N, C-alpha and C positions, 0 to 999 in steps of 0.2 A: 593360232599361236597361243599357247597356254602361259599364264602368269607363272613365274617360278613358285613351285611348291603347291600348285593347285591342280585339280583334275578338271578337264574340260570334256563334256560329253554332249555333243550336238543333238543327240536323240532324246535327251531328258532335260526339260525346261528348268528343273530345279538345280541343275549343275551350275557351277561358277562360270560366268561368261567374262570374256575379256573386257567388254564394254560396260559391265555392271560394276558398281562401286565395290571395292574389296571389303568383305566382312572379316572381322578378326577370325583367324583360323588357328585353333590350339594344336592342330596336328603338326608334328615336327617331321615334315616330309623329308625324304632322302634327297640329297643333292645328286647331281649326275654321277659324280665319282663314287658316292656311297651306293647308288643304285646298281652301278656296274659291279662293284665289289660284292654286294649282297647276292646278285644273280649269279655271279661267277662262283662264289663260295657255295651257294645252294646247289648249283649244277654239279660242281666237283664232288661234293659230299654224296649226292644222290647217285652219280655215276660210279663212284668208288664202292659204295655199299652194294650197288647192283652187280658190279664186277666181282666182288668178293662172294656174294651170294650165289651167283651163277657158277663160279668156279667150284665152290663147295658142292653144290647140287650135282653138277656134271661129273665131278671126279669121285665124290664120296656119298652122294645121296643125302647130304645133310644140309639143311637150310642154315643160314648164318645165325639166326636167333638161337637155334638148337645148339649149334657149335659153341656159341658164347656161354650158354648154360652148362654145357659139358665141361668147358674150360673152368668156369667158376667152381663146379663141383670137384674137378680134379685138383684144384689148388687149395681146397678146404680140408681141415683135419678130418680124417676118416672118410674122405671123399663124400661128405654129406653136408647139407645145409637145411635149415628149416625152410619150408616152402616160402614163407614170407621173406626170409633173407635172400633166397634165390631170386625172388621177384625184384627186390631192391637192388641187388648186385647186378642184375641183367637189365635194369631199367625197364621192367615190364610190369604190367598189372598182375595182381594175384590170379585173376581168372585166366589171363593169357598163359601164365606159367603153369597153372593147373592143366590147361588144355595141352600145352607142349609136353609136360611130364607124362600125361596119359599117352600121347603118341610115342614118346620115347620108351615108355613102359612096354608098349606093344612090340617094340623092336628089341626089347631086352637090355636096353642101355641104362635104364634107371629103374629103381624100385622105390616104393614109398614104404616108410616105416613109421609107426607111432612114435612121437617124440617122448623120450623117457622122462623129461622134466615137465611136460605139459600134456596131459591126456587129450587135450583138444587139438593139439598141433601135430603136423606130420613133417617128417624129414624126407627130402629127396636124396637118394643114395646112388652114386655112380657105380654101376656094376663093372665086373671085369670086361664084359662084352662092350660096354659103353666106353670104357677106357681104351680098349683096343680100337674101336671105331674112331675115337678122337686121335689116338696116336697115328692111325693110318691116314687121317685127313690132314693132320697138322703140317707135314712138309709141303704139300701143294698149296695150302692156304698161306703159309709163311712166305713162300716164293711169290705168290700173287701179290701179297701186301708189299713185299720188298720191291718187286718189279713195277708196281703201279703207284707207289708212294715214295719210299725211301730212296730208291735208286735215282729218282728224278730230282731230288733235293740235295743241296750242299749241306755239309754239317751245320753251318750257321742257320740255314733255313729249317733244318730239323729242330734245332734249338728254339727258333722263333715259333715254329708250329706247336711245339710242346708248351711254350710260354703262353701263347694265345689260347690254346686248348685249356690249360690250367686256369687261366683268367675266366674264360667262359664257364667252365665246369664249376669253379668256385662261386661265381655269381649265382648260377642256377641252383646249386645246392644250398648256398647261404640264404636264399630267398624262401626256401622251404618247398619249392616246386618239385624237387626230388630229394631223396635222402643222399647223404654222402655215399659215394660209390666205394664199397669195400674193395680192398686190394690195390687202390690207387693211393699215391702219397698225398698227404694233406697239402692244400694250396698255401 
């Protein structure tokens, strides 16, 4: 039997034992309710993202991360963003975005152009073919989001989900771990 808030590992003699005097532990362990909430939340998010990604790949041949980048470009003036802005808005690293843009260039969905205001920077520009691919994929994606998220929640729960998400997003962007996400309302 473990003491509340401790880990017990019988295979490792340095682990906290029930019969050993309790040493001060600065770790703020999750209580049982928090542990269930955390694991439920993590599993739900992972399964949702997997379901959205699978649907897009199966129906349209687009992975979710590419779809989100195409959406960001479609919503931008001139259907273009600096590569660094595309990385920030899609919550991806610059190298990951560069790799994704290269793959989407091969499909004719995006082209790179030199940035007119900065000779060192590049723009990712959504092509007509990319917009058409996005437009074709959108109805199935939206239906999958609706069926697996919004249809399961009451209007009050949708409001709570938004409020919780805004709180988390606000904290994560306020701490500097990620930039504020363009296109979302300020928290």
